[in-house]
C-alpha positions in Angstrom: -14.5 -27.7 22.6 -13.3 -24.3 21.5 -16.7 -22.8 22.6 -16.6 -24.5 26.0 -13.0 -23.1 26.5 -14.0 -19.6 25.6 -16.9 -19.8 28.0 -14.7 -21.0 30.8 -12.2 -18.3 30.0 -14.8 -15.6 30.1 -16.2 -16.8 33.4 -12.6 -17.1 34.9 -11.6 -13.8 33.5 -14.7 -12.0 35.0 -14.0 -13.7 38.4 -10.3 -12.8 38.4 -10.9 -9.2 37.3 -13.5 -8.7 39.8 -11.3 -10.0 42.6 -8.3 -7.9 41.5 -10.3 -4.7 41.1 -11.7 -5.3 44.6 -8.4 -6.1 46.3 -6.4 -3.2 44.8 -8.4 -0.4 46.4 -8.3 -2.2 49.8 -4.5 -2.6 49.6 -3.7 0.9 48.4 -6.3 2.5 50.9 -5.1 0.8 54.0 -1.4 1.4 53.1 -2.1 5.1 52.6 -3.6 5.5 56.0 -1.3 4.8 59.0 -4.3 5.0 61.5 -6.0 2.1 59.7 -2.8 0.0 59.9 -2.9 0.6 63.7 -6.1 -1.2 63.9 -5.8 -5.0 64.2 -8.9 -5.5 62.1 -7.5 -3.5 59.1 -4.1 -5.0 59.6 -5.5 -8.4 59.0 -7.7 -7.2 56.1 -4.6 -6.0 54.4 -3.0 -9.5 54.7 -6.1 -11.1 53.4 -6.3 -8.8 50.5 -2.7 -9.3 49.6 -3.2 -13.1 49.7 -6.3 -12.9 47.6 -4.6 -10.5 45.1 -1.6 -12.9 44.4 -4.0 -15.8 44.3 -5.8 -14.2 41.5 -2.8 -12.8 39.6 -1.4 -16.2 39.0 -4.5 -17.3 37.1 -3.6 -14.8 34.3 -1.4 -17.3 32.5 -4.2 -19.9 32.6 -6.6 -17.3 31.1 -4.2 -16.4 28.3 -3.7 -20.2 27.6 -7.5 -20.8 27.4 -8.1 -18.0 24.8 -5.2 -19.2 22.7 -6.7 -22.7 22.9 -3.2 -24.1 23.7 -1.6 -25.9 26.7 -1.0 -23.8 29.8 1.8 -21.3 29.7 3.1 -22.8 32.8 3.8 -26.0 30.9 6.3 -24.2 28.6 8.0 -22.2 31.3 10.1 -23.7 34.0 9.7 -20.7 36.3 5.9 -20.7 36.0 5.9 -24.5 36.3 7.7 -24.2 39.7 5.9 -21.2 41.0 2.3 -21.1 39.8 0.9 -24.0 41.7 2.8 -23.6 44.9 2.1 -19.9 45.1 -1.7 -20.7 44.7 -1.3 -23.2 47.4 0.5 -20.8 49.8 -1.6 -17.7 49.5 -5.0 -19.6 49.4 -4.0 -21.5 52.6 -2.8 -18.3 54.2 -6.0 -16.5 53.2 -8.2 -19.1 54.7 -6.2 -19.0 58.0 -6.4 -15.2 58.1 -10.2 -15.6 57.9 -9.9 -17.8 61.0 -7.8 -15.2 62.9 -10.3 -12.5 62.0 -13.0 -14.5 63.4 -11.2 -15.1 66.6 -10.7 -11.4 67.1 -14.4 -10.8 66.4 -15.3 -13.4 69.0 -13.0 -11.9 71.5 -14.2 -8.4 70.9 -18.0 -9.5 71.1 -17.8 -12.0 74.0 -15.2 -10.2 76.0 -15.6 -6.4 75.0 -13.8 -5.1 78.0 -10.6 -7.2 77.5 -7.7 -5.1 76.1 -7.0 -5.6 72.4 -4.6 -8.1 71.2 -1.1 -6.6 71.0 0.4 -5.9 67.6 3.5 -8.0 68.4 1.2 -11.0 69.0 -0.7 -10.3 65.8 2.6 -10.0 63.8 3.9 -13.4 65.3 0.5 -14.9 64.4 0.6 -13.6 60.8 4.2 -14.8 60.3 3.1 -18.3 61.6 0.3 -18.3 59.2 2.6 -17.6 56.2 5.3 -20.1 57.4 2.6 -22.8 57.7 1.3 -22.1 54.3 4.7 -22.2 52.7 5.4 -25.6 54.5 2.1 -26.9 53.2 3.1 -26.1 49.6 6.5 -27.7 49.7 5.2 -31.2 48.8 3.5 -29.7 45.8 6.7 -28.0 44.6 8.7 -31.1 45.1 6.5 -33.3 42.7 6.6 -30.8 39.9 8.6 -31.9 36.9 9.6 -29.9 33.8 11.1 -30.8 30.5 11.1 -29.3 27.1 9.1 -32.0 25.5 6.3 -32.8 28.0 6.3 -29.4 29.7 5.1 -29.1 33.3 3.7 -32.1 35.1 3.0 -33.5 38.5 4.5 -36.9 39.2 3.9 -38.5 42.6 6.1 -41.5 43.7 2.8 -43.2 44.9 -0.8 -42.4 44.2 -1.6 -42.9 47.9 0.8 -39.9 48.7 -1.2 -37.8 46.1 -4.5 -38.8 47.8 -3.1 -38.1 51.3 -1.8 -34.7 50.3 -5.2 -33.8 48.6 -7.1 -34.7 51.7 -4.6 -32.7 53.8 -4.9 -29.6 51.6 -8.7 -29.8 51.5 -8.8 -30.0 55.2 -6.6 -27.0 56.0 -7.9 -24.9 53.1 -11.5 -25.6 53.3 -13.1 -28.1 55.7 -11.4 -27.2 58.9 -11.8 -23.4 58.3 -15.4 -23.8 57.3 -16.2 -25.8 60.6 -14.3 -23.4 62.7 -15.9 -20.3 61.2 -19.3 -21.7 61.4 -18.9 -22.5 65.2 -17.3 -19.1 65.9 -19.9 -17.0 64.0 -22.6 -19.1 65.5 -21.5 -18.3 68.9 -21.1 -14.6 68.0 -24.5 -14.4 66.6 -25.9 -16.1 69.7 -24.3 -13.6 72.0 -25.4 -10.6 70.0 -29.0 -11.8 69.7 -29.2 -12.6 73.4 -27.9 -9.1 74.3 -30.3 -7.4 71.9 -33.3 -9.4 73.2 -32.3 -8.6 76.8 -32.0 -4.8 75.9 -35.4 -4.8 74.1 -37.0 -6.4 77.1 -35.6 -3.8 79.3 -37.0 -1.0 77.1 -40.4 -2.8 77.0 -40.5 -2.5 80.8 -39.7 1.2 80.6 -36.6 0.9 82.6 -34.1 3.7 82.7 -31.4 3.1 80.2 -28.0 3.1 81.7 -25.1 5.0 80.2 -23.5 1.7 78.8 -26.8 0.2 77.4 -26.8 0.3 73.6 -29.4 2.3 71.8 -31.5 0.8 69.0 -29.0 2.3 66.4 -26.2 0.7 68.2 -28.0 -2.6 68.2 -28.3 -2.5 64.5 -24.6 -1.7 64.2 -24.0 -4.9 66.3 -26.2 -7.0 64.0 -24.4 -5.7 60.8 -21.0 -7.3 61.5 -22.9 -10.5 62.1 -24.6 -10.4 58.7 -21.2 -9.7 57.0 -19.6 -12.6 58.7 -22.5 -14.8 57.9 -22.3 -13.9 54.3 -18.5 -14.7 54.2 -19.1 -18.1 55.7 -22.0 -18.9 53.4 -20.1 -17.8 50.3 -16.9 -19.7 51.3 -18.8 -22.8 52.1 -21.4 -22.9 49.2 -19.0 -21.9 46.4 -16.1 -23.9 47.6 -17.9 -27.2 48.3 -18.4 -28.6 44.8 -14.8 -27.9 43.8 -13.4 -29.4 46.9 -15.5 -32.6 46.8 -15.0 -33.2 43.1 -11.2 -32.6 43.4 -11.1 -35.2 46.2 -13.2 -37.7 44.1 -11.2 -37.4 41.0 -7.8 -37.6 42.7 -9.0 -40.6 44.8 -10.2 -42.4 41.7 -7.0 -41.6 39.8 -8.9 -39.9 37.0 -7.8 -36.8 35.1 -9.6 -33.7 36.2 -12.2 -32.7 33.5 -12.2 -29.4 31.7 -15.5 -28.3 33.4 -13.8 -28.3 36.7 -12.4 -24.9 35.6 -16.0 -23.5 35.8 -16.4 -24.8 39.4 -13.0 -23.2 40.2 -14.2 -19.9 38.8 -17.2 -20.1 41.2 -14.8 -20.9 44.0 -12.9 -17.7 43.1 -16.2 -15.7 43.2 -17.1 -17.1 46.6 -13.7 -16.6 48.2 -11.0 -14.3 46.8 -13.3 -12.2 44.6 -15.9 -11.5 47.2 -13.7 -11.0 50.2 -12.5 -7.5 49.4 -16.1 -6.3 48.8 -17.5 -7.7 52.1 -14.5 -7.0 54.3 -12.9 -4.0 52.7 -14.5 -2.3 49.6 -17.8 -2.1 51.4 -16.1 -0.4 54.4 -16.9 3.4 54.4 -13.4 4.2 55.8 -11.6 2.4 53.1 -13.9 3.6 50.3 -13.6 7.3 51.4 -9.9 7.0 51.8 -9.5 5.4 48.4 -11.5 8.1 46.8 -9.6 10.8 48.5 -6.3 9.3 47.3 -7.7 8.9 43.7 -9.0 12.7 43.8 -5.5 13.8 45.1 -3.7 12.1 42.2 -6.1 13.6 39.6 -5.4 17.0 41.0 -1.7 16.5 41.0 -1.8 15.4 37.4 -3.8 18.3 36.2 
């Protein structure tokens, strides 16, 4: 049991550290550059990175508890008992919905490239709505948390049917509905990009004169790259999240205690969502990387 706990702790620690080390550069880099904040894309990336960062930070008490081979720290602290679970619910729900908003903007920019960009006011209202919706979704979780000095932190639902209904609701808004929506949106984006590229290649094959607005071969590759990035996000979010979500529903529906190995699946879930997001959306972005290196270099020069 101790060896299993240590293995789970190591995997969870690697997942959390990878995600934190990926999200910090994204947050710092975007906040340091106002021109990036003016971009709707980077504005949403910043919110996504913040959600992922807080989601990961609140796993640290669990990691400490695992290596101590003792009950969760949240069980011995009223504050952590009341905040850890609800914060996880809030920021993960918000992060999933920010992925949806990003996909909508990508779809709009791809399918209707000549339409004006979404106003920042609209984007701020949408972001606020995402956070408010996520907070509302976490309220039932907070209300059923109970804490006392003897038994520690526990979840007590008045009826098991309410627990099942809430689990199904959270699974839907955090995973199944976003996955379905993202899959449809990015399928349509990919279809549009491939259709345009095939049409342009056909025009080149007939040796027609390329017009000024016709993409070059290099530009076509740039159009395909966002599709590959988006496809990677959807696949990782879907594949890594599916086992944890399904088993969570099964165990709650059967009124069984969630087994210890579920933590391993949750670690994989973290890898496929919060940990990989900054690397795909932010840390692999040349603008973000170059800006972060510049800020790091400037700090080292000032310290010396």
